[in-house]
N, C-alpha and C positions, 0 to 999 in steps of 0.2 A: 068549406068551412078550416080555417087553419090548427096544423098541427104540425108538433114537433115532435122528432125521434132521436131518442135517448137509449143509451144502456148502459147497464150495472155491470162488468166483468164481459162483455159478450152477451147478456142477455140482455133483447134489444127490446123496445117497444115508443108505444105510438101515443104521443098526451094531448086532451083534449083541453081544451076549459069549456067546462058545462057553467060554471056564475052566472049565465046567461040562462040558463037552466032550457037548451035548447027540443022541441019534443022531435027524438029520431028514437030507431032500433038500434041502440047499443051495439044489441047482437049480432043484426046485419053489418053492424061499419063495420065490428070489428075482423069478423071472418071476410069480407073484401078488404079493406083495409090490411089485415096481416097474410095477405097474398104475398108471398113471394117474387111470384110469375104478371100476377095481373092488378095487383097494389101495390102500396107500399115493401110492403115487408116487415115481418115483426111478429117476437113471441107471443104479442096482448098488446093491450091497451088500456093507460089510464086516463079516468074521468077528473078533471079538476073540479070536486064541485061542493056547496055550500055547506056544513055544517050547526047542526041546532046544541050539537054538547062536547064539543071539540075545538079547535083554529079554523080547521079545512076535513073535507071528506076525501077520501080518495077511492073510486070503485076501478075492478080489476077487468078484463076483459077476457078471455084467452082466443087463442087464434081458431078456436073451432067454434066460441061464441060463447059458451057456456063462463060460467061465472068466478069466482074464486074470491076465496076470501081472504089472503092473504099473500104478499110476496114483497122478500126483500131485499132483492133485485131492483125490484118497484122502485121500494118506499123511500130509497134512498135517491134516484132517480124522478120521482116526483118532490122532494125535500130538496133536490137543488133548483127544481123548475119551477115552485113556487117562492122560493130567494128568492132568484136570481130575477124571475121577471115580477117581481114589487108586490106582488098579493099575499105575501108575508114579510114581517119587515125583525123577524125577531132568528134567534140565530137556535131557540130551544124553542122548542111548539109539537103540541100533539096533533095528530091524525087520527083522525077516525076511519079505519077499513071495520072488516067485515069480521074479520074476528075478533074486534076489538080497539080501544082505543093506545095506540103507538106511541112512544116519547123521541122522537129524533133530534140528534146534537149535529149541528154544521159545525164545522172546520171551515174558518173564512179566512180567503186571504186576498187585501185587498176585491172584496167585494166578490171575489169567485168563490165558492164550494168547494175544497178541496178533499174534502172525504167525507163521510155518514154515518154518524153513530146510530147505531137505533136497538132501545130494548125491543127483544122480539120478543115479552113477556113469557113465560112459566107455559115451559113440556107438561103432558100430560101421559102419562101410561097406562089410561082409565080406558078400560076397550070397547063403552057403551058411548065413548064421548069421542074417539079415534076415526068410527066405530071397527070393530076389528070381530070379524062371529066365528069364534074359533075358540077352542080349549085348551087349545097352544097355551106358551110362556110367550106373550106379545113382546116381553124385550129382549128374548134369546131363542129363538127357533129354529126349526129344520124345516124347509119345502124339496121334494126333491121334482124338479123340471126341466122337464129335454133329460131323463138318466142324468138327469147331475145332481149331488144336494149343495144348495147351499145356504149357509148359515144365516140371519134375519131377525134384525130388530124392526118393530115399528112401535110408531110413536103420535102423538099429535101436538106442532108446535104452526096453531095456525091454521092450519090443513096437515092431511092427514100425509107421514112418511114412512115410507118403509127399506129400513139400510144395510142396502148389500153386501160384506167382506168379503172379501178378495182376497189374494195372494196378490195381483197383476189387472188393473185395469185395460179389459179388451173391448174397442166401443163395440164393433159389431156384436159384441156381446150385451151389451147395455140397449143397444137397438134390439135383438133379439129377445131377452130376457124379461128385460124393461115391461115391454108392450106387454105381456103372459104374468107377467106378476099384476103390475096397473091392473087390471080385468081380472084378478081372482077372485071369485065367489068370498068370499073370504072380507075382501072388501067394499062393501055394499054402495062406498059411497067413489069406491076408487079410492087410489096412493097414486101419490107423484115416487119414484124409486132412485134412490141412491145410491150407486158404486162407490164402494170407499175401501183405499188405498191405503194401510199404514204405516208411512214409512218410517216416524220415529214416534218419543210418545207427546210432541209436542206441534204434528207436521204430520199429515192426513193429504190425501187427493182422493174428489171428487169429480165425478160425473154422472150428474141425473137425464132418467125420462121425468117430461115433468107429465104429469095428468093432465088433457088438455094442446098440451104443445110440444110432446114429442121431444128427441134429445137437445136440448141448450145446450149452451156452453159455460151456464152456469146458474145456480140455484139458491138463492139467498137465507130462505128459509130451509129448503135441503139440506142446505152446509151445516148449519145451526142445528137440525135436529142430527145429522151424519156424528156433528162433537159430544150433542151427549149422549148418543148413542154409545159413542164410540168410550167415554166419559164408566158411565154405568156397567158397561161391560168389562172394567177393569184396561182396557186397552192405551187409552191418553190421559193426560194429564187435562184441567179443567181450562187451561188457558192452549189454547190452537192454534194453527197458522195453518188455513185450508189452501191446497194449490187446485189451482183451478182452471181450467184453457185459456182462457184469456190472463188470469193476472191470480193475486190472490185474497185471500176473505180473512181476517183477526176476528178469533171469536176466542169468550171467554162467558164459561156457565160456571153462575151462580149456584144456588142451593134453588132458590127463585124464580129466578130470572136466565134469558140469556142476551147477550147482548153483543151484538156484530158493528163491526166499524168496516167501511171499504170505498170507493170510487165511484165515481157514476158521472157516465160524458153526455153532451150533445155529440149528435150524429149532423141531424140538417132540421131545414125545416123550410115550410110551405103552406101551398092552398091543397084543399085535399077535396071534389063535389063528391058528395054523395049520391 
């Protein structure tokens, strides 16, 4: 099967065109192809499919074989792919995802997509929508983990996101504490975990432990959720530049929705034997 490997600020994906509707177990394909030693290697796979309700459909499967509702870096890669492959011939279109229909707008120069703007939709703070099983205030609460008190916020932006406010990001802490928070019993569907260091009112630094993928170089939905959480807790303005491991992501939080703008890049293409 033909594949294309792409990345959005280091968050990498394998894209498969399934417009011909192949009869395969995509969960198995994801686990095998995403293996960084025995496969192609990626954080997840993006499947291009027909949609009855939108211009095109994106299905996302994490590297562990689990289905993902939405991925900000993934949808930018997906948008660039379907446009440059001629599947979609307009620069503003809608993409069906498990978390709803998302509008994307492309910045195109000489038929090459330079950046993608995505309307990520409206964040939710409703506990049973996240879901969040606790009497704590999910917008601002404290958990004691490994003998240390952590200040957290948990919201839904396509997928559940928990934001951890730290004075300085430590990658070892992201891995060790992120894994514990992801699997905490107050998150029945688990949670993505974003460690945030606020640099000033217009700039934050983010590192993410992703549910089903582990430590990643970038997480689009997580970065957007981090901006929302920082704003509602008075830490930043609505317009923020987020500094990720492999580059910057620009986020604007309106009252009703969150808009993200950033790059997507091709890495390589080839044939993968299922």
